[in-house]
C-alpha positions as CSV (number, residue, x, y, z in Angstrom):
1,M,3.2,-24.6,-14.9
2,R,5.0,-21.8,-14.1
3,C,4.7,-19.2,-17.3
4,N,7.3,-17.1,-17.6
5,T,5.9,-15.1,-20.9
6,R,6.3,-10.9,-20.2
7,I,2.5,-9.8,-20.1
8,P,3.0,-6.1,-20.1
9,S,-1.0,-5.3,-18.5
10,G,0.1,-7.8,-16.0
11,C,0.2,-7.8,-11.9
12,A,-2.1,-9.0,-9.9
13,I,-3.9,-7.2,-6.9
14,S,-6.0,-8.7,-4.3
15,G,-7.6,-7.3,-0.9
16,L,-10.1,-8.2,1.2
17,M,-11.5,-6.7,4.5
18,S,-14.0,-7.4,7.1
19,E,-15.7,-4.0,7.9
20,S,-17.1,-5.5,11.5
21,G,-13.1,-6.2,12.0
22,E,-13.1,-9.1,12.4
23,R,-9.5,-10.5,12.2
24,I,-8.5,-13.1,9.3
25,D,-4.8,-14.9,8.9
26,G,-2.8,-14.6,6.1
27,S,-3.5,-17.9,4.9
28,V,-6.3,-16.5,3.1
29,I,-5.0,-14.0,1.0
30,I,-2.0,-15.8,-0.2
31,K,-4.6,-18.4,-1.7
32,S,-6.4,-15.2,-3.4
33,I,-3.1,-13.6,-4.9
34,A,-1.6,-17.4,-5.9
35,L,-4.1,-17.8,-8.0
36,M,-2.8,-14.7,-10.8
37,H,0.7,-16.6,-10.4
38,D,1.0,-16.3,-13.9
39,R,0.0,-12.5,-13.6
40,S,3.3,-12.0,-11.8
41,N,7.0,-13.0,-12.7
42,G,9.0,-13.2,-9.3
43,L,10.6,-10.1,-9.5
44,G,8.0,-9.0,-6.4
45,G,5.9,-9.8,-4.2
46,G,4.0,-8.2,-1.1
47,F,1.4,-8.1,0.9
48,A,0.2,-5.5,4.1
49,A,-1.5,-6.7,7.0
50,Y,-3.5,-4.5,9.4
51,S,-4.3,-4.7,13.2
52,I,-1.4,-7.7,13.7
53,Y,0.4,-6.0,16.4
54,P,-2.4,-5.7,18.8
55,R,-0.4,-5.8,22.1
56,R,1.7,-2.5,20.9
57,S,-0.6,-0.8,18.5
58,D,0.1,2.2,20.4
59,K,3.8,2.2,19.3
60,Y,4.8,2.7,15.5
61,A,6.1,-0.5,13.6
62,F,9.2,0.1,11.6
63,H,9.6,-3.1,9.0
64,M,13.2,-2.6,8.4
65,M,15.1,-3.6,5.2
66,F,19.4,-3.8,5.0
67,D,21.9,-4.5,2.6
68,D,24.2,-5.4,6.2
69,A,25.0,-5.0,9.6
70,P,27.1,-1.6,9.5
71,A,23.7,-0.7,7.5
72,K,22.0,-1.5,10.7
73,E,24.2,-0.1,13.0
74,R,23.8,3.3,11.1
75,F,19.9,3.0,11.3
76,E,19.9,2.2,14.8
77,E,22.5,5.3,15.2
78,Y,20.1,7.0,14.2
79,L,17.0,5.9,15.5
80,K,18.8,7.1,18.8
81,E,18.5,10.1,18.7
82,H,15.1,10.5,16.9
83,F,13.1,7.7,18.3
84,I,12.5,5.7,22.2
85,I,12.8,2.0,21.6
86,D,10.1,-0.1,23.1
87,K,11.2,-3.3,21.1
88,D,13.0,-5.0,18.2
89,E,13.9,-7.7,16.5
90,I,13.9,-9.7,13.4
91,I,11.2,-10.3,11.6
92,P,10.3,-14.2,11.6
93,T,11.0,-16.1,8.3
94,R,10.6,-20.1,6.9
95,P,13.9,-20.9,5.3
96,G,13.3,-22.8,1.3
97,G,11.1,-21.7,-1.1
98,D,12.3,-20.0,-4.0
99,I,13.0,-16.8,-2.2
100,T,17.1,-16.4,-2.8
101,D,19.2,-13.7,-0.8
102,P,17.1,-11.6,1.7
103,P,18.4,-8.9,2.9
104,L,18.2,-8.6,6.6
105,L,14.7,-7.9,7.6
106,W,14.2,-6.0,11.6
107,R,11.0,-4.4,13.2
108,Y,11.0,-1.4,15.8
109,F,8.2,-0.6,17.9
110,L,8.7,2.9,18.7
111,D,7.6,6.0,20.3
112,I,8.7,9.5,20.4
113,E,9.5,11.8,22.7
114,E,6.5,14.7,23.7
115,K,9.7,17.6,23.9
116,K,10.5,16.6,19.9
117,M,6.9,17.3,18.9
118,E,7.0,20.6,20.0
119,F,5.8,22.1,16.5
120,V,4.4,18.9,14.8
121,S,2.8,16.3,14.9
122,D,3.8,12.6,15.9
123,R,2.5,11.4,12.4
124,E,4.0,14.0,10.4
125,Y,7.1,14.0,12.3
126,V,7.4,10.3,11.3
127,V,6.8,11.0,8.1
128,K,9.7,13.3,7.8
129,K,12.1,10.9,9.7
130,V,10.7,8.0,7.1
131,M,11.2,10.5,4.3
132,E,15.7,10.9,5.9
133,I,15.9,7.6,6.3
134,N,15.2,6.3,2.9
135,S,17.1,9.7,0.9
136,N,20.0,9.6,3.9
137,I,20.6,6.4,5.4
138,D,23.0,4.5,2.9
139,G,21.5,0.5,2.7
140,A,18.7,1.1,5.0
141,F,15.3,1.0,3.9
142,V,11.8,2.0,6.1
143,S,9.1,-0.6,4.2
144,S,6.4,0.3,6.6
145,S,5.7,2.7,9.6
146,G,2.2,2.5,10.7
147,K,0.8,1.6,14.4
148,N,-0.6,-2.0,14.4
149,M,0.1,-2.4,10.9
150,G,3.5,-4.2,8.5
151,A,4.0,-4.3,4.7
152,F,5.7,-7.9,4.0
153,K,7.1,-7.8,0.6
154,G,10.1,-9.6,-1.2
155,V,11.7,-10.3,-5.1
156,G,9.4,-13.5,-6.0
157,Y,6.1,-14.9,-6.3
158,P,3.7,-13.4,-3.9
159,E,3.4,-16.4,-2.3
160,D,6.6,-17.7,-1.8
161,I,6.9,-14.2,-0.4
162,G,3.6,-14.9,2.2
163,N,4.8,-18.6,2.7
164,F,8.6,-16.8,3.5
165,F,7.0,-14.4,5.6
166,K,4.7,-17.0,7.8
167,L,1.9,-14.8,7.3
168,D,-0.4,-17.6,8.2
169,E,1.3,-17.0,11.6
170,Y,-0.9,-13.8,11.2
171,K,-4.5,-11.7,11.6
172,G,-5.3,-8.9,10.0
173,Y,-9.1,-7.9,9.2
174,I,-7.5,-5.8,6.4
175,W,-4.9,-7.8,4.2
176,T,-3.3,-6.3,0.5
177,S,-1.6,-8.4,-2.1
178,H,0.3,-7.6,-5.4
179,G,2.3,-10.1,-7.9
180,R,4.3,-7.7,-9.6
181,F,5.4,-7.6,-13.1
182,P,7.7,-4.3,-13.5
183,T,6.6,-2.3,-16.1
184,N,9.4,0.9,-15.9
185,T,11.0,-0.6,-12.7
186,P,14.0,-3.1,-11.0
187,G,12.8,-6.4,-9.0
188,W,15.0,-5.5,-5.7
189,W,12.9,-5.7,-2.3
190,G,12.2,-2.7,-2.0
191,G,10.8,-1.5,-4.6
192,A,8.4,-4.5,-4.3
193,H,4.9,-3.3,-3.4
194,P,2.9,-2.4,-0.8
195,F,4.2,1.0,-0.7
196,S,3.6,2.6,2.4
197,L,4.1,5.5,4.2
198,L,2.5,5.9,8.0
199,D,-0.6,3.6,7.7
200,W,-1.4,4.0,3.6
201,S,-0.5,1.5,1.9
202,I,-0.8,1.0,-2.0
203,V,-0.6,-1.8,-4.2
204,H,-1.3,-0.8,-8.0
205,N,-1.6,-2.9,-11.1
206,G,-0.3,-0.9,-14.2
207,E,1.6,2.6,-14.8
208,I,1.2,6.1,-13.4
209,S,2.9,7.7,-16.7
210,S,2.3,11.0,-14.8
211,Y,5.1,10.1,-12.5
212,G,7.2,13.0,-13.1
213,I,4.7,15.8,-12.0
214,N,2.9,14.1,-9.8
215,K,6.9,13.6,-8.4
216,R,7.2,17.6,-8.8
217,Y,4.1,18.4,-6.3
218,L,4.9,16.4,-3.7
219,E,8.6,17.7,-3.8
220,M,6.8,21.1,-3.2
221,F,5.4,19.7,0.1
222,G,9.0,18.3,1.7
223,Y,8.3,14.2,0.2
224,N,11.2,13.1,-1.3
225,L,10.8,10.0,-3.6
226,A,13.8,7.9,-3.9
227,L,12.4,4.3,-4.1
228,K,13.1,4.0,-7.8
229,T,9.5,3.0,-8.9
230,D,6.2,5.1,-9.5
231,T,4.2,3.4,-7.0
232,E,5.6,5.3,-4.6
233,V,3.5,8.8,-5.4
234,V,0.1,7.2,-5.1
235,A,1.0,6.7,-1.3
236,Y,2.3,10.1,-0.6
237,L,-0.1,11.9,-2.6
238,F,-2.9,9.5,-0.2
239,D,-1.4,11.2,3.1
240,L,-1.2,14.5,1.4
241,L,-4.8,15.1,0.5
242,V,-6.6,13.5,3.6
243,R,-3.5,13.6,6.7
244,R,-2.2,16.9,5.7
245,H,-5.5,18.6,3.7
246,Q,-8.1,16.9,5.7
247,L,-9.6,16.0,2.4
248,P,-12.2,13.8,3.1
249,I,-11.4,9.9,1.3
250,E,-14.6,10.7,-1.1
251,L,-13.2,13.7,-2.0
252,A,-9.5,12.8,-2.2
253,V,-10.0,9.9,-5.0
254,K,-11.8,12.6,-6.9
255,A,-8.8,14.6,-7.3
256,L,-6.3,11.8,-8.2
257,S,-8.5,10.3,-10.6
258,A,-10.6,13.2,-11.1
259,P,-13.6,12.9,-14.4
260,F,-12.9,14.4,-17.4
261,W,-13.7,18.1,-18.1
262,K,-16.5,17.6,-20.3
263,N,-18.3,15.2,-18.0
264,I,-18.3,17.7,-15.5
265,D,-19.7,20.3,-18.0
266,R,-22.6,17.9,-17.3
267,M,-23.0,17.8,-13.5
268,D,-25.2,19.7,-11.7
269,P,-24.3,23.3,-10.9
270,Q,-23.3,22.4,-6.9
271,T,-21.3,19.0,-7.9
272,R,-19.5,21.1,-10.7
273,E,-18.6,23.8,-8.9
274,V,-16.5,21.5,-6.3
275,M,-15.0,19.2,-8.8
276,E,-13.6,22.4,-10.6
277,A,-11.9,23.4,-7.8
278,I,-11.1,20.2,-6.9
279,R,-9.3,20.2,-10.9
280,M,-7.5,23.2,-10.2
281,V,-5.9,23.0,-6.7
282,Y,-5.3,19.0,-7.3
283,G,-4.5,19.2,-10.5
284,G,-0.4,18.2,-9.9
285,G,-2.1,15.7,-8.1
286,L,-4.0,14.3,-11.3
287,L,-2.6,10.6,-11.8
288,N,-2.5,9.2,-15.7
289,G,-1.9,6.0,-17.0
290,P,-3.6,2.5,-16.8
291,F,-3.7,1.9,-13.4
292,S,-6.2,-0.3,-10.4
293,I,-4.8,0.1,-6.9
294,I,-6.2,-1.1,-4.0
295,L,-5.1,2.0,-0.8
296,G,-5.1,0.2,3.1
297,H,-5.4,2.3,5.6
298,S,-6.6,2.4,9.4
299,R,-9.6,2.7,9.2
300,G,-11.0,0.7,6.0
301,M,-9.8,0.0,2.2
302,V,-10.2,1.8,-1.2
303,G,-10.6,0.8,-4.9
304,L,-9.6,2.5,-8.0
305,N,-9.8,2.1,-11.5
306,D,-7.7,4.3,-14.0
307,R,-10.9,6.9,-15.8
308,I,-10.9,4.5,-18.4
309,K,-10.5,1.4,-17.2
310,L,-7.9,0.4,-19.3
311,R,-6.3,-2.2,-16.0
312,P,-9.3,-4.3,-14.4
313,M,-10.5,-4.7,-10.8
314,T,-13.6,-6.8,-10.1
315,C,-15.1,-6.6,-6.4
316,A,-17.3,-8.7,-4.2
317,R,-19.0,-9.1,-0.9
318,K,-20.8,-11.6,1.9
319,D,-21.6,-10.6,4.1
320,D,-19.4,-7.3,6.0
321,M,-16.5,-9.0,3.8
322,L,-15.6,-6.7,1.0
323,Y,-13.2,-8.2,-1.6
324,M,-10.9,-6.5,-4.7
325,A,-9.0,-8.4,-6.9
326,S,-7.7,-8.7,-10.9
327,E,-10.2,-10.9,-11.5
328,E,-12.9,-12.5,-9.9
329,S,-11.6,-15.6,-10.1
330,A,-9.8,-15.1,-6.9
331,I,-12.4,-13.9,-4.9
332,R,-14.0,-16.3,-5.3
333,E,-11.2,-18.8,-4.9
334,I,-11.6,-17.7,-0.9
335,Q,-15.6,-17.1,-1.0
336,P,-17.5,-18.7,-4.1
337,D,-21.0,-17.7,-1.8
338,L,-20.9,-14.2,-2.8
339,D,-23.6,-12.1,-2.3
340,T,-22.8,-9.8,-5.0
341,V,-19.8,-9.0,-8.1
342,W,-19.4,-6.5,-9.7
343,S,-16.2,-4.5,-12.4
344,P,-16.2,-0.9,-11.0
345,K,-16.9,1.6,-13.6
346,A,-13.8,4.2,-14.8
347,G,-12.9,6.0,-12.0
348,E,-15.0,4.7,-9.3
349,A,-14.0,4.6,-6.0
350,I,-15.1,1.0,-3.8
351,I,-14.5,2.0,-0.3
352,G,-14.4,0.0,2.6
353,T,-15.1,1.7,6.4
354,L,-14.3,0.5,9.6
355,N,-17.8,-0.1,11.5
356,G,-16.9,-1.4,14.3
357,E,-13.8,-2.5,16.4
358,V,-12.0,-4.3,15.6
359,E,-11.6,-7.7,17.8
């Protein structure tokens, strides 16, 4: 039975990863997120998947949403000036279900001319172009822009979104998913989770109450935040800290969900010195508010709670598989026989890392 009661602490997140790189079809993650149906309300659902384009793994895959055909034409004119189009095609969808009024959904596999990267790396070039597209091309929105990965999202319940995008026909070694209950932001196709930039993708349960501070901090580094949601800052902060500032993931999560000063004061001198520096340098990136998030990237998956643990997260392992979800039941729905199950402590990051090559 469908629940229409508003649950302010709702939202559902789920993620799975094969650390050995085994590729799994999308029906598994759909089954997991569908179990938490009543945490959502049909205003947003989505998935991120990694290693789904092995034949074009060296191309940037832009998943696009367009309000109408003229917006698509404007975007393609822009694209011809800044990229080499290896292939473009409609994103396959399956009719039926409760998904209505989708935008035009298209994907482009792109290369970059060497001469355009004279002063910047290819990844920095892509970031700048994504910001320009989302801010300046009316009616066009980049939902994902990484290599060999993609975000599939929209307005609807997540299981309906997964069926709509035919995710059972894709295989990936990391899948993350989200059933959205908007807290302070509108329900629209581009505003559904995950939020993605390059190969970073974020699904999030809760609220980033530090959004204003985080937004101003990111704008100092050239990021444009135009997606009408608090969660957007998390994807960009990981890009800034890990890609641009080259912090290890372990330190980046400490910056975003830093220990309280009173806890830092109790640390051994060497650790205290590091954490004091992290808090002072990256204070503008500190995330406040109730949240649990799952980060996907090309080499792994990270789960992170807020510093007080105001939103739930359960983790589990079975052989080489790492699972994360808002509820243990969502994990046991797809793997009832688990080796270990635990709830991470407040502010504790759970980090999964690819230990081989993707099959």
